[in-house]
C-alpha positions as CSV (number, residue, x, y, z in Angstrom):
1,M,-26.9,11.9,-22.7
2,L,-28.4,10.6,-19.6
3,D,-29.5,12.7,-16.6
4,S,-27.4,12.6,-13.5
5,A,-29.9,10.6,-11.6
6,T,-29.9,7.8,-14.2
7,R,-26.1,8.0,-14.1
8,S,-26.0,7.7,-10.3
9,K,-28.5,4.8,-10.6
10,I,-25.7,2.9,-12.8
11,V,-23.2,3.5,-10.2
12,D,-25.5,2.0,-7.4
13,E,-26.0,-1.0,-9.7
14,L,-22.3,-1.3,-10.2
15,F,-21.7,-1.2,-6.4
16,D,-24.4,-3.8,-5.9
17,V,-22.6,-6.3,-8.1
18,Y,-19.9,-6.8,-5.5
19,E,-22.7,-7.7,-3.0
20,T,-25.0,-9.8,-5.2
21,R,-22.2,-11.3,-7.2
22,R,-24.5,-11.1,-10.2
23,P,-22.8,-8.9,-13.2
24,L,-24.9,-6.4,-15.0
25,R,-26.3,-6.9,-18.4
26,R,-24.9,-4.8,-21.1
27,L,-25.4,-1.3,-20.2
28,T,-25.9,0.0,-23.7
29,G,-28.7,-2.5,-23.9
30,T,-30.4,-1.3,-20.5
31,Y,-29.9,2.3,-21.2
32,P,-29.9,2.9,-25.0
33,G,-29.3,6.6,-24.7
34,L,-25.8,6.0,-22.9
35,T,-22.9,7.8,-24.4
36,V,-19.2,7.7,-24.0
37,E,-19.3,11.0,-21.9
38,D,-22.0,9.4,-19.8
39,S,-19.7,6.4,-19.1
40,Y,-16.9,8.5,-18.0
41,L,-19.1,10.5,-15.8
42,V,-20.2,7.1,-14.3
43,Q,-16.7,6.0,-13.8
44,E,-15.9,9.3,-12.2
45,E,-18.6,8.9,-9.6
46,F,-17.9,5.5,-8.9
47,V,-14.2,6.3,-8.1
48,R,-15.4,9.3,-6.3
49,R,-17.7,7.2,-4.1
50,K,-14.6,4.8,-3.4
51,V,-12.4,7.7,-2.5
52,D,-15.1,9.2,-0.1
53,A,-15.1,5.8,1.5
54,G,-11.4,5.9,2.2
55,A,-9.7,4.7,-0.9
56,K,-7.0,6.6,-2.8
57,V,-6.3,7.1,-6.5
58,K,-2.9,5.3,-6.9
59,G,-2.7,5.5,-10.7
60,Y,-4.5,5.1,-14.0
61,K,-4.7,2.5,-16.8
62,V,-4.9,2.9,-20.6
63,G,-6.8,0.4,-22.5
64,L,-7.7,-0.3,-26.1
65,T,-4.1,0.6,-27.3
66,S,-4.1,-1.4,-30.5
67,K,-6.3,-0.9,-33.6
68,P,-7.8,-4.3,-33.6
69,M,-8.8,-3.9,-30.0
70,Q,-10.3,-0.2,-30.8
71,E,-12.2,-1.5,-33.9
72,M,-13.6,-4.5,-31.8
73,A,-14.9,-1.9,-29.1
74,G,-16.1,0.6,-31.8
75,S,-13.7,3.1,-30.8
76,S,-11.2,5.5,-32.6
77,E,-9.0,6.0,-29.6
78,P,-7.7,4.3,-26.4
79,D,-9.9,4.4,-23.0
80,F,-8.7,4.9,-19.5
81,S,-9.6,4.7,-15.9
82,A,-8.4,5.6,-12.5
83,I,-7.0,2.8,-10.3
84,T,-7.5,3.0,-6.7
85,D,-5.2,1.5,-3.9
86,D,-7.3,-1.4,-3.1
87,M,-6.9,-2.8,-6.5
88,F,-3.2,-3.3,-6.3
89,L,-2.1,-6.9,-5.1
90,P,1.4,-8.1,-4.1
91,E,3.3,-10.4,-6.6
92,A,4.0,-14.1,-5.8
93,T,1.1,-14.3,-3.4
94,P,-2.0,-16.6,-3.9
95,I,-5.0,-14.5,-4.9
96,D,-8.6,-15.6,-4.3
97,A,-10.3,-16.0,-7.7
98,S,-13.6,-15.7,-6.4
99,R,-13.1,-11.9,-5.8
100,F,-13.4,-11.5,-9.6
101,F,-16.1,-12.2,-12.1
102,R,-14.5,-13.2,-15.3
103,P,-10.8,-12.6,-14.7
104,M,-8.3,-12.4,-17.5
105,I,-4.6,-11.7,-17.5
106,E,-2.7,-9.1,-19.5
107,I,0.9,-8.1,-19.4
108,E,2.1,-4.4,-19.7
109,I,4.6,-2.0,-18.7
110,A,3.9,0.2,-15.7
111,F,5.3,3.7,-15.4
112,V,6.0,5.1,-11.9
113,M,6.2,8.9,-12.0
114,K,8.9,11.0,-10.4
115,H,7.6,14.5,-11.1
116,A,4.1,15.8,-11.7
117,L,2.9,15.7,-15.2
118,K,-0.1,17.5,-16.7
119,G,-1.6,18.0,-20.1
120,P,-2.2,19.4,-22.5
121,G,0.8,19.8,-24.6
122,V,2.7,16.7,-23.1
123,L,5.2,15.1,-25.6
124,P,6.9,11.9,-25.1
125,V,10.1,13.6,-24.1
126,D,8.1,15.2,-21.1
127,V,7.0,11.7,-20.2
128,I,10.6,10.4,-20.1
129,R,11.6,13.5,-18.2
130,A,8.9,13.0,-15.6
131,T,9.2,9.2,-15.1
132,D,11.2,7.6,-12.2
133,F,11.3,4.2,-13.5
134,V,9.2,1.5,-15.2
135,V,8.3,-2.1,-13.7
136,P,6.8,-5.2,-15.4
137,A,2.9,-5.4,-14.7
138,I,0.1,-7.8,-14.8
139,E,-3.4,-6.4,-15.1
140,I,-6.3,-8.7,-14.2
141,V,-9.0,-7.7,-16.4
142,D,-12.6,-8.2,-15.0
143,F,-16.2,-7.5,-16.0
144,R,-18.7,-6.3,-13.7
145,V,-20.8,-5.6,-16.8
146,M,-21.2,-8.8,-19.0
147,P,-19.4,-8.8,-22.2
148,E,-22.2,-10.1,-24.4
149,P,-23.1,-9.3,-28.0
150,G,-23.1,-5.4,-28.8
151,F,-20.6,-5.0,-25.8
152,G,-18.2,-2.2,-26.6
153,M,-16.3,0.8,-25.2
154,I,-19.1,2.7,-23.8
155,D,-19.8,-0.5,-21.5
156,T,-16.2,-0.9,-20.5
157,V,-15.5,2.7,-19.7
158,A,-18.4,2.8,-17.0
159,D,-16.9,-0.5,-15.6
160,L,-13.5,1.1,-14.7
161,A,-12.2,0.2,-18.2
162,A,-12.6,-3.5,-17.3
163,C,-9.9,-3.3,-14.5
164,G,-10.2,-5.8,-11.8
165,A,-6.7,-5.7,-10.2
166,V,-3.1,-4.9,-10.8
167,V,0.2,-6.7,-9.7
168,L,3.3,-4.9,-10.1
169,G,6.8,-6.3,-10.3
170,A,9.7,-5.3,-7.9
171,N,12.6,-5.0,-10.5
172,P,12.6,-1.4,-11.7
173,R,14.4,-0.2,-14.7
174,R,15.1,3.4,-15.8
175,L,14.1,4.5,-19.2
176,D,17.6,5.5,-20.1
177,A,18.8,1.9,-19.5
178,I,16.4,0.0,-21.7
179,D,14.8,0.3,-25.1
180,V,11.1,0.2,-23.7
181,R,9.6,-0.2,-27.2
182,R,11.5,-3.4,-27.7
183,V,10.7,-5.1,-24.4
184,H,9.6,-8.6,-25.1
185,G,7.2,-10.3,-22.7
186,E,5.6,-13.9,-22.5
187,L,2.7,-15.2,-20.5
188,R,2.8,-18.7,-19.2
189,L,-0.1,-20.2,-17.8
190,N,0.6,-23.4,-15.6
191,G,3.9,-23.7,-17.2
192,K,2.6,-23.4,-20.9
193,L,3.6,-20.5,-23.2
194,E,0.0,-18.9,-24.0
195,V,1.1,-15.6,-25.8
196,E,4.2,-13.3,-26.4
197,G,4.9,-10.0,-27.9
198,D,6.7,-6.7,-27.8
199,A,5.9,-3.4,-26.1
200,S,5.7,-1.7,-29.3
201,A,2.4,-3.0,-29.8
202,V,1.1,-0.3,-27.5
203,L,0.7,2.8,-29.6
204,G,4.1,2.1,-31.2
205,N,5.8,3.0,-27.7
206,P,4.6,2.9,-24.1
207,V,5.8,6.3,-23.6
208,T,3.3,7.3,-26.2
209,S,0.6,5.9,-24.4
210,V,1.5,7.8,-21.0
211,A,1.6,11.0,-23.1
212,W,-1.9,10.3,-24.6
213,L,-3.3,9.9,-21.3
214,A,-1.7,12.8,-19.4
215,N,-3.1,15.0,-22.3
216,K,-6.4,13.5,-22.0
217,L,-6.7,13.9,-18.2
218,G,-5.4,17.4,-18.5
219,Q,-8.7,18.3,-20.2
220,F,-10.3,17.5,-16.8
221,G,-7.6,19.2,-14.8
222,V,-6.2,15.9,-13.6
223,V,-2.5,15.6,-13.0
224,F,-0.2,12.6,-12.8
225,E,1.2,13.0,-9.2
226,P,4.6,11.9,-8.3
227,G,4.6,8.2,-7.2
228,Q,1.5,7.3,-9.1
229,V,1.4,4.4,-11.6
230,V,0.4,4.4,-15.1
231,L,-0.5,1.1,-16.8
232,T,0.3,1.7,-20.5
233,G,-1.7,-1.1,-22.0
234,S,-1.3,-4.7,-22.8
235,F,1.0,-5.9,-25.6
236,V,-0.6,-9.4,-25.9
237,R,-4.3,-10.9,-25.9
238,A,-5.9,-11.3,-22.6
239,I,-5.8,-14.9,-21.4
240,P,-8.7,-16.3,-19.1
241,V,-7.7,-17.7,-15.7
242,K,-9.5,-19.5,-12.9
243,A,-8.8,-20.9,-9.4
244,G,-5.9,-23.3,-9.5
245,D,-4.1,-21.6,-12.2
246,D,-0.4,-20.5,-11.9
247,V,0.8,-17.4,-13.9
248,L,4.3,-16.5,-14.9
249,C,5.0,-13.3,-17.0
250,R,8.6,-13.2,-18.2
251,F,10.2,-9.9,-19.4
252,D,13.5,-9.3,-21.1
253,Q,15.9,-6.2,-20.8
254,G,16.3,-6.9,-16.9
255,L,12.7,-6.3,-16.0
256,G,12.6,-10.1,-15.0
257,D,9.7,-12.3,-14.0
258,L,6.4,-11.6,-12.4
259,S,4.4,-14.6,-10.9
260,M,1.0,-15.0,-9.4
261,S,-1.4,-17.9,-8.4
262,F,-5.1,-18.2,-8.1
263,T,-6.9,-20.2,-5.3
């Protein structure tokens, strides 16, 4: 593992990216001793500094929820990151593409918690009991660390699990009103269908994704608080976007449409 001074230096460099607009080279190349544990500690300090500056943790995201994505990232399990309130954007509103570096779009199911949930020992039934409702979501994946050859989970974890922003739909559904495993979603870019898939691609069931994260965060004493949002992971491949693109994500089972545009 790296020493704390080196990890703090990486955090400084990540913050500098927003000022210089120049993404970092692959961290595992620059810091050969970097471990997964280091990366989570970097992420933790990055989020802590944002909170100290006035941001609030509004939720969490789970990534690498499919076996092919885990294999590609050299991981045997999903990854995760906290999401602060400044990363949530309104739907159906033009978004300045220049705030991102290499934006890509993923479609997901977001869980909004009604009751506190803390691991270990959380089962899917506990997640169902603690959930207020679910909504459709778009994650804008982004990279402050360049995805170059050799890039993997250690690099993305330090980079907020490659989360750039989140857009939530405003058409809530209760879990007892839908079969969340069979929610079908499609992503249209400038009117053309790009990808589609079912939510069961997320660890077999998005509920399982929330339980996994609650148990993982429970190891660090972190609790899902009422009102917090959990992004459960994409069930389609990410699609690159740029200025001028219009995005429409369509979900069945009453979850409706979610749109956004980039300027």
